[in-house]
C-alpha positions, 0 to 999 in steps of 0.5 A: 441467457433468457429473461426467465433465466435472468429472473431466476438468477436474481431472485431474492433481495436485491444488491445495492447499486453503485451510489446507493447506501450500503453497509457492506461491499463484497468483492468476489474474484473468479476464475472458472467458477461457473459451478460455484458462483450462483450458490455463493451469490444466492447465500449473499442475497439471503444476507442482503435482506438484513444487511444492504450490500453492494457486490462486485465480481472480478473475473480473471479470464475464465474460459467457462461460463463464469462471466455469463453466470455473473452477468445473469445477476443484473444487480452485480457489477461484473468486471472483465477484460483485464486478463488474469491479474491474480487474486490480489490484483482482482481484489484491488480492482474490485475495491476500486469500484466498490464506492462508499461502504464502511467495510469490505468482504473479500470472498472466493467464489467457491463459498456458501455463507451460512445464515447469520455469517455476515451479521456475526462478522460485522458484529466482531468488526465493531470492536474498535481494535478489530481491522480484519475478521476471518470466519470459521471455514467448513468443508462440504461435509460440515467439518472444520477446516484448519484455516488459522495460521501462525506467522511464518518462521524458519522453525515452523517451516522446518516443522511443517516440512519434516512432520507435515500433518503428523503430530498435529498437537506439536508446539506452535513454534514447529507448525504454521497451521493451527490444528488445536480444535479448541482454537476454532471454538472461540473468538480471538485475535490471530496472526492470519488465516486462509484468505478465502473469506476476509472482512476488512474495516474501511479505515483499516483498508486505508491504513494497510493499503492495496493487496500486494500483487507480486504474490499473484496467488498464495501468501497474499493474505499472509502479507495483508494480515501482517501489514494490518497488524503492523498498522496497529489493527488486530486480525480476529477469528469469529467462529459464529460466522460459518462459511462452507468452502469447496476448496480448490475451486480454481484448481491446483496443478504443478505450476500452482504448487510451485508458486505456493512454495516460491511465494513462501520465500518471496514473503520471507524476503519481503518481511525478514532479514536476509539471513532468515530469508536465506534459511527459509529458501533452504528449508523450502527447497529441501522440503520440495526436494524430498517430495520430487515424486510429485510433479508440483514439487519438482516444479517448485525445486526448479522455480526456487533455484532457477530464476528462469523457471521462477519467471515462467510461473503464473503472474499477472499484469500489474493493475497499477493499484498495488503498493510497492512495499510494507505497511503504511505510507512512507513515514520517515523515509529518506525524503528531501524534507525528512518530515515523514509522510501523511496518509491518504485522505479519508474519503479522498485518495485511497491510501497506497493507490486503492481508493479509500472505501468511501470514494465513489466509483467515479473517483477510482484512480486511473491505472494508466496516464491519460492519452490526451496531452496534459501539459505542465512541467516536472522539475527533478532536483538531483545531487549525485543520483546516477544510481537512481535517476535512470529508474525515475526517468525510465517510465516517466520520460517517454510518457511526458514527451508524448503528453507534452509535459516538460521534464527538467532535471537540475543537477546541483553539485553533482560529482558523478554521472547523473547528468549523463544518465538523464541526457540519455532520455529524449525530451528531458532537459538537463541543467547543471549547477556548481552548487549542491543546493536543493532550493537553488536547484528548484529555483533554477528549474522554475526559471527553465520551466515552460508552463504550469502546473508544476510537479517537483519530484525527488530524483530517487522517487519512482512515480508512474505517469498516472500519478504525475498526470493526476496531479497535473490535471488536479491543479490545472482543472480543479480549485486546488492550489497544491497537490500530490499523489499518494505514496507507498513505502518499500521496506524490502531489505530493511533491518528489524529496527527500521521495520519496528520504527515504521510499525510504530509510525504507522500507528500514529495519526497524521494530517491526511491532506499534507504535502510533505513526506512523499518526495513529490508535490505540485503547484498551480500558477496561483499556488506558485505565486503564493510561494515565490522563490524557494526559501533556503530550508531543508524541508521545502515541502513542509514549508510549501505545505504550510502555505496552504489551508486544508481546502486549498490542497489535496492528495489526488486519486492516483497510483502511489509513488514508490518511496524506498525506506532506509535499510539500516538504523544508522541511515534512518537516524541520519534521515531523522536528524535532517527531519528534526533540523528541517522542522526547526528551520521551518518553525524558526522562519514562521516565528519571524512573521515572514510574508510566507508564514503570514500567507499560510492559511491566514495563521497568526505569526509564530505558527505554521498550519500542519506543523504543530499538529503533526503526529510524526517524528517532528513534534516536541518530545512530550507530545510525541511521547503521549501519542506514542504511549497511546499506540501501545496495545501489547508487548510487540507494539511496546517494543515498536514504540521503544524502537521508535522513541530511541531512533527519534531521540538519536536523530535529534541528538545527531541534528544538534551536532551538525548542519550538513545534508544527511542522506540515506545511502543504504537505499541507493545501493 
């Protein structure tokens, strides 16, 4: 590339450098888009004259000259060398490098933005409830592309399978695609739309979390928009923002047709109950079976019905930035404390593993644990966790042994094979206590620990080495006395009532630097000195969180730990009962004016920092009711709020009837 060619490529207003002020971040994911990229970047430069923006191009292993064309734009950050991580994975990598921007525009490379498109998108995003905005897509001739979609359902899949594009004016319950021309003439909220161009508010991005990389390509935007709605944000269509789309800029072959159909079923399995997911599989397979004259649909039938063929479809290497499940963090999941979960901090750790849009590039989370020795101890209390302890240790134990991190599993009152499973991992030390008590197990782990910092990890929480390493390093090198990684909630297989609860929970605000609810937290030596011994409380992490002022604790920049939500309403009620009991215990202990309470950030006796401001299922009924009512914006959110209130009430009633340890067994099967 000559200097003259580079000057031609970058002619026009310049893009903002990383660290420079910008009103918009743009992520462009490319794959063999040499013929399209310059036109897209040229249209963005015109918009940059009035809207300062930063542009990141993420190339997924192009074999043509795409990377050369991207690098000809000296003010564009081009990311290469990560292989083909898929569209969702590419977006996540780009988001992690955007830096401090209030909104992000995700674009296909085969687009051209018409003048005024960016200002129109940003103007629509100024609506306080708008979290995602979609533009009007036009084909090369300027005709409107039917890009809007309704939420997938069995009847819509059946209607589209049987009728295809015929009877385009059929009822909405028989078609996923919105074909009514009037729907493209005015701005309005929608379920979702084609992901070729998607504008996301930074605050919404933090609440929604990373794009789900399991979809690789297709249905990732369906999932993202659904999670946006579940988090309380609206998805808007803005026809004044006009974008020309070449469509199929990365090609379409039999494998991608098969992947399109497989991801429809994958989406249903993630977000629907098992019977509806099974019906979606049947309809999708039947539709492809009826079109076996097409090579893509023949591949789809094999992939839908044969696991081996499905595994052979395109998939990416996980970036380490993607979430494990549904919207929001692990609110109300089966944590040892049962106190819910805090969201990622604004301007701090990115929610669910992608840095918050507002975190400088240097703060982007690592996708792998540091190679250098880290040091410290991981204490894992375990009570009858034979079904899950192997999953927890599988990725953690080999890294810990190589990094010099001590891992201690404390089996307390176990009657199954937890100790035997844990001993299979070289380097893991196993202690056995006859008493089934988490506080005593934590104390025993402390006595056996060989050094600081220390991470306390629940046995059923899957934490990557990068998440543990980031927590240990923050406590070893920084001013922090306590820390934890972000957490991601896995709602796969959860009932409709459980999903409704979590949708409502995601709309409630919560302290962003709280330690409780993720099933993992860490302490430095000074932080542990403030704690002393673990008190005999259900909510150990709620108590630990109360010991530290906001400037003494943090949620680190790291991939999220995976927290599996209760699958049934009955199991969730049991967890909420423990939530209520644990909170009551902490409040009662704080009210005694104990030394621990007095040390908790200098608070007056009788209060616990972080508890009286919690917006989860633990405050008093009147405060929770008021916060819940403010989340209601329509019929669906009203139903979610009602489900939330009913389940929390049942949990409180259940808490009054017993004092045992209520555990969710549904997520351990």
